[in-house]
C-alpha distance (Angstrom), angle and dihedral (degrees) to the residues before:
residue distance angle dihedral
M1 . . .
R2 3.79 . .
A3 3.76 112.6 .
L4 3.79 116.5 -117.2
P5 3.83 117.4 -120.5
P6 3.77 115.9 -103.8
R7 3.81 113.6 -83.2
P8 3.80 111.9 -101.2
S9 3.77 116.8 -108.1
R10 3.83 120.5 -100.4
R11 3.78 90.4 -109.9
T12 3.84 91.5 51.6
L13 3.77 91.7 49.0
A14 3.79 90.5 47.3
A15 3.75 92.0 53.5
L16 3.76 91.3 47.3
A17 3.76 92.0 47.8
T18 3.80 91.2 62.7
L19 3.75 90.6 62.3
G20 3.79 86.1 84.8
A21 3.75 118.3 112.6
L22 3.79 131.5 -137.6
L23 3.76 101.5 -107.5
P24 2.76 121.3 -147.5
A25 3.36 87.2 -2.1
A26 1.43 85.3 35.9
G27 2.60 83.5 -63.4
C28 3.57 64.6 131.4
G29 3.71 118.8 173.9
Y30 3.72 142.8 95.4
G31 3.80 94.7 167.2
S32 3.74 135.6 -47.2
K33 3.80 110.5 -76.5
A34 3.76 136.1 79.4
V35 3.77 108.3 -104.5
E36 3.75 108.3 -170.0
S37 3.79 144.2 3.4
G38 3.77 132.1 -158.5
G39 3.75 134.1 103.5
P40 3.80 142.7 -158.6
A41 3.75 121.9 -71.2
P42 3.83 112.9 -93.4
V43 3.85 113.1 -99.2
G44 3.79 91.3 -136.4
G45 3.76 134.1 -126.0
K46 3.83 130.1 88.7
K47 3.76 118.8 1.8
I48 3.79 111.8 -121.9
D49 3.81 111.8 -117.6
G50 3.81 85.2 -7.9
L51 3.79 87.8 -78.1
D52 3.79 117.5 151.8
E53 3.83 97.1 -157.6
V54 3.78 141.7 10.5
K55 3.82 118.8 -159.4
L56 3.85 115.9 -143.6
G57 3.79 129.6 -176.8
Y58 3.78 132.7 -160.8
F59 3.84 143.4 150.8
P60 3.83 129.6 -103.5
N61 3.84 91.6 -118.1
V62 3.77 136.3 116.5
T63 3.81 89.1 -119.2
H64 3.83 86.2 63.9
A65 3.77 92.8 60.8
T66 3.80 92.8 132.6
P67 3.79 97.1 64.0
L68 3.81 94.6 31.9
V69 3.83 90.6 56.5
G70 3.82 100.3 27.9
L71 3.80 97.3 49.0
R72 3.82 96.5 54.9
S73 3.79 115.4 120.7
G74 3.81 107.7 -73.7
G75 3.81 90.2 7.9
P76 3.84 125.4 141.9
I77 3.82 96.8 -88.6
P78 3.81 97.5 51.0
R79 3.80 89.3 43.4
E80 3.81 91.2 56.3
L81 3.73 91.8 48.5
G82 3.79 93.9 53.5
G83 3.79 111.5 179.8
T84 3.84 93.7 3.5
K85 3.75 106.3 102.0
V86 3.78 119.4 -126.9
S87 3.83 117.3 -140.6
T88 3.77 117.4 -174.5
Q89 3.79 134.8 -156.4
V90 3.82 120.0 -163.4
F91 3.80 115.1 -147.5
N92 3.76 132.1 -163.9
A93 3.82 97.3 -153.1
G94 3.81 141.7 14.0
P95 3.87 98.0 -111.1
S96 3.86 91.2 61.6
A97 3.85 90.7 46.6
V98 3.82 92.4 51.4
E99 3.83 90.3 44.6
A100 3.85 89.7 52.1
L101 3.80 89.1 49.8
N102 3.78 91.5 51.0
A103 3.86 90.4 48.3
K104 3.84 91.0 48.2
A105 3.77 89.6 -118.8
V106 3.81 85.4 128.7
D107 3.78 130.5 23.6
M108 3.76 98.9 -156.3
T109 3.78 132.8 10.7
W110 3.76 140.4 -179.6
V111 3.87 109.9 -124.2
G112 3.80 139.8 155.0
P113 3.77 124.5 -96.2
S114 3.83 96.6 -100.6
P115 3.86 96.3 60.7
A116 3.75 91.1 40.9
V117 3.79 92.4 53.6
N118 3.84 91.9 42.3
G119 3.78 92.6 48.9
W120 3.81 89.5 49.7
V121 3.81 93.4 48.1
Q122 3.83 96.3 44.4
S123 3.83 91.8 50.9
G124 3.74 94.3 46.1
G125 3.80 88.2 -116.2
K126 3.80 95.1 -55.9
N127 3.79 107.3 108.4
L128 3.81 112.0 54.0
R129 3.79 147.9 12.0
I130 3.77 129.7 -156.7
V131 3.80 107.3 -124.0
S132 3.81 102.4 173.2
G133 3.77 146.9 1.0
A134 3.79 122.5 -116.5
T135 3.83 110.8 176.4
S136 3.81 140.5 17.1
G137 3.78 125.1 -165.5
G138 3.81 127.7 -0.6
A139 3.82 101.0 131.7
S140 3.80 127.4 109.0
L141 3.78 144.3 166.2
V142 3.82 104.4 -120.0
V143 3.82 119.5 -172.2
D144 3.74 142.4 -178.6
P145 3.83 99.8 -102.9
E146 3.77 91.5 -147.9
K147 3.80 91.3 59.6
V148 3.78 103.9 32.6
T149 3.76 120.8 38.4
S150 3.81 103.7 171.0
L151 3.76 144.6 0.6
D152 3.84 87.2 -93.7
D153 3.80 89.5 60.2
L154 3.81 99.1 67.7
K155 3.79 98.8 98.3
G156 3.81 112.6 105.8
K157 3.76 93.7 15.6
T158 3.79 131.7 117.6
L159 3.76 115.4 -122.4
A160 3.82 128.3 -179.7
T161 3.80 132.0 -143.2
P162 3.82 126.3 -176.9
Q163 3.79 99.8 -111.4
L164 3.78 141.5 -5.4
G165 3.78 107.5 -88.4
N166 3.82 95.8 3.7
T167 3.84 120.0 136.6
Q168 3.79 94.7 -93.1
D169 3.78 91.0 46.0
V170 3.78 90.3 53.8
A171 3.79 90.5 47.4
L172 3.80 93.5 52.0
L173 3.76 95.1 46.0
H174 3.79 90.4 48.3
H175 3.79 92.4 48.9
L176 3.85 92.9 47.4
R177 3.80 88.6 49.1
S178 3.78 91.2 52.3
K179 3.82 88.2 54.2
G180 3.82 90.8 52.2
I181 3.79 93.3 -106.1
E182 3.79 110.5 137.0
V183 3.82 120.0 -151.7
D184 3.76 129.1 176.2
P185 3.85 102.7 -113.6
E186 3.79 92.9 -146.8
T187 3.81 103.8 43.7
G188 3.81 98.8 26.2
K189 3.80 89.6 -132.1
G190 3.75 122.7 135.7
A191 3.76 143.3 88.1
T192 3.78 85.1 -32.9
S193 3.80 120.5 30.4
V194 3.80 119.9 -129.7
L195 3.77 116.3 -157.6
R196 3.81 117.5 -163.1
Q197 3.79 109.8 -148.2
D198 3.81 137.1 155.6
N199 3.82 113.0 -91.9
K200 3.76 91.1 -121.6
E201 3.85 91.6 58.4
I202 3.88 97.8 42.5
P203 3.84 96.2 80.2
T204 3.85 90.9 53.4
T205 3.81 92.1 48.1
F206 3.78 90.2 47.4
R207 3.87 92.0 49.6
Q208 3.81 90.6 49.6
G209 3.88 92.1 51.4
G210 3.87 94.7 -113.2
I211 3.79 91.3 128.6
D212 3.78 134.2 30.5
G213 3.79 94.3 -144.8
A214 3.77 146.1 -31.5
W215 3.83 140.7 -133.0
V216 3.77 100.7 -137.2
P217 3.84 143.6 150.3
E218 3.74 128.3 -117.4
P219 2.89 135.8 -40.3
T220 3.85 91.0 19.2
A221 3.80 92.6 60.4
S222 3.82 91.5 54.8
K223 3.86 89.5 45.1
L224 3.78 88.6 56.6
V225 3.82 91.1 50.2
A226 3.80 88.3 51.9
E227 3.84 86.4 55.0
G228 3.80 91.0 56.9
G229 3.79 99.4 -85.4
K230 3.81 126.9 139.1
V231 3.76 127.5 -137.8
L232 3.80 101.0 -119.8
L233 3.83 93.2 175.2
D234 3.74 131.5 11.7
E235 3.85 103.8 -154.3
K236 3.78 88.9 -135.4
K237 3.83 87.8 77.0
L238 3.90 89.0 64.6
W239 3.79 94.0 58.3
K240 3.74 135.7 71.1
E241 3.82 110.1 -96.8
G242 3.85 86.6 -2.5
K243 3.83 92.1 -81.9
F244 3.83 128.0 130.3
V245 3.76 132.8 148.3
T246 3.77 116.6 -95.9
T247 3.82 102.7 158.7
N248 3.82 130.7 23.9
L249 3.81 133.6 -178.1
V250 3.79 112.3 -125.5
V251 3.79 131.5 -174.3
R252 3.81 135.7 -164.2
Q253 3.74 109.1 -101.5
D254 3.79 93.5 -131.7
F255 3.82 91.5 51.0
L256 3.79 91.2 49.8
K257 3.80 89.9 53.1
K258 3.83 95.6 45.9
H259 3.82 99.1 39.3
P260 3.80 109.5 27.8
D261 3.83 92.6 151.7
V262 3.82 92.0 54.7
V263 3.75 90.3 51.3
K264 3.84 89.5 48.3
A265 3.82 90.1 50.9
V266 3.84 92.1 51.5
L267 3.83 88.5 48.0
R268 3.79 92.4 49.4
G269 3.81 89.9 50.0
S270 3.80 91.3 47.8
V271 3.81 92.4 49.6
R272 3.84 91.4 48.5
T273 3.87 89.6 46.8
N274 3.77 91.7 54.6
T275 3.78 91.8 46.9
W276 3.78 89.2 50.9
I277 3.85 93.4 47.6
R278 3.73 90.4 53.3
S279 3.76 92.7 50.9
H280 3.78 97.4 40.9
P281 3.86 106.5 35.0
G282 3.81 96.0 156.3
T283 3.80 95.8 52.5
A284 3.81 90.0 38.8
K285 3.82 90.0 58.8
K286 3.81 90.2 50.0
H287 3.82 91.0 53.0
L288 3.75 91.0 44.2
N289 3.83 93.1 52.7
E290 3.78 91.0 47.5
A291 3.78 89.7 54.9
L292 3.82 91.8 47.3
Q293 3.83 89.2 52.1
R294 3.82 89.3 51.6
D295 3.84 98.0 42.7
A296 3.86 103.6 28.6
G297 3.80 98.8 34.5
K298 3.81 99.0 -111.8
P299 3.77 140.7 34.7
L300 3.79 123.6 -111.6
P301 3.84 121.6 -101.5
E302 3.81 107.7 -99.0
D303 3.81 94.5 -114.0
V304 3.84 91.4 51.0
L305 3.80 92.2 46.5
D306 3.80 92.8 49.2
A307 3.81 93.0 49.7
A308 3.82 93.2 45.8
F309 3.75 93.2 46.8
R310 3.83 91.5 51.3
R311 3.80 91.5 56.6
I312 3.88 96.5 55.2
E313 3.72 130.9 70.6
V314 3.81 121.2 -159.6
T315 3.80 110.6 -138.0
D316 3.75 140.5 168.9
D317 3.78 91.6 -150.6
P318 3.82 110.2 93.5
L319 3.85 88.5 -152.0
A320 3.80 89.8 -134.3
A321 3.80 95.3 -175.3
T322 3.81 89.5 62.2
L323 3.80 92.9 50.3
R324 3.85 88.5 54.9
K325 3.80 89.9 50.6
Q326 3.84 93.0 47.2
A327 3.80 89.4 52.2
Q328 3.81 88.8 50.8
H329 3.84 89.4 51.1
A330 3.78 90.0 52.2
A331 3.79 90.9 51.1
A332 3.83 91.9 47.8
A333 3.82 90.3 49.2
G334 3.86 90.5 54.4
L335 3.80 95.4 -111.5
L336 3.77 98.5 108.7
K337 3.76 139.3 29.1
K338 3.78 110.7 -120.3
P339 3.81 100.8 -76.0
H340 3.82 128.2 -139.5
L341 3.79 103.8 -138.7
A342 3.79 102.0 170.8
G343 3.80 105.8 130.5
I344 3.78 98.6 22.2
Y345 3.81 92.0 116.1
D346 3.79 130.6 61.7
L347 3.83 105.0 178.2
A348 3.79 96.2 159.9
P349 3.84 94.1 100.5
L350 3.84 91.6 46.2
N351 3.80 92.5 48.9
R352 3.76 90.9 51.1
V353 3.81 88.8 53.8
L354 3.77 92.3 46.3
E355 3.81 90.7 50.1
S356 3.82 90.3 51.9
E357 3.83 88.3 51.7
G358 3.80 91.7 50.8
R359 3.81 91.5 -109.8
P360 3.84 129.7 134.3
A361 3.79 120.7 -101.6
V362 3.79 122.2 -104.4
T363 3.79 126.5 -133.3
D364 3.81 133.2 -122.8
A365 3.81 92.5 -150.2
G366 3.80 90.1 -124.2
L367 3.81 93.2 -55.9
G368 3.85 96.6 103.7
H369 3.76 131.7 126.7
R370 3.82 110.3 -101.9
C-alpha cells in the first residue's frame, strides 16, 4: 500500500483555508477554476495608454453586479476604454481569480475580501492592491424553520458555507464563537457542524435535508428561501449602518504602475455603472440576468432575482474598515495568522474619478499605499 503523505500542519492548513472566496459575495464561488473567457467588442477610438487589451475577471454572481452590468457590449466600462479591447475571464471562486492575477492571466479582477486579503498576505504585500469597492451586503444565514427556530438554536445543527475559509465561512465561525459554540476551523466539527460545499450544490443538499441551514451569499440565500428556508439572520444586522464589503476590485501592482490611465478608465466605468444601476434598478436586473444566463448557464427565476437584488448594494466605497474587521474575525476563528494589511489599498485613482464626478472621496481606513 502506498504511504500517505504527512498531514499538513495546523498553520499550513489555516493559511490554505483562507484561499476561499466570498461567493457570491462574494460569497463568491462556485468552484475553483475559470469557466469562460470572452469580452465585449471594443467601442473604438483611441487606445488608453496605447494598450491593445486589458484583461478583467469577475464571477457570475449577483454580488458582481458591477462587472455583469458594466461590461455588457456598449456598457460604461468598454465605453471608457475606447479602442483598448476588453477581454474577460469568468471565475468560479476567489482562489482561481487571485492565481490568475498572479500569473498575469488577468490584470484586474472583482473578488471578495477573503481572497484579496489572502493574496496580499501570501505575497508579502507584493501582488495586488484594492482600488475600489463594488458591492456591500448580500449574505444571510438561511435555515429550515422546522429545525431551527432562533439564533440560540444553532447548537447541534449542521450548517453549510460555500468554502473553507471564505468570507461566509469566517462569518459563521465568528458568529458561532460569539455564542460560545466552538468549532474546529479546519474540520468543521464541533458543537455545531460546519459543512463546506459549493454554492451550486447547497440548495439541493438543503432540499434533501442534509443540512439545517447555510450562511451564504446571493443568490444562493434567496434560492434557499425559494426551497422553503427562512432568513434567520441577514448579515447586514451585524454591521454598523448595515454595510460590509462583499466584493472589491483589485489590480496587479505592476499593471497599476505601467497603465494608470487604463486603471482609471476601468474605475470611471465602474463608478458610472454603479450610478446607473442605482438609477435604473429594473433595467439593471434585466441586464444582470442576461449576463447570468450567458456566464452561469441559466437565468435566475424572477422572484429569486428580485430578492437577491434587494439584499445587495452597489458601492464604490471599498468599506475598508469592514475588511480590517473581517480579517480580525478570520484570525480569531483560527483561519488566519494576524495579517499586516497596511498598503493593501490604493484609492488615489478612485478618488480622482469620484472628484471628477462631483462625488466625495472614500477612505482606506489607514490601510492605504503611501
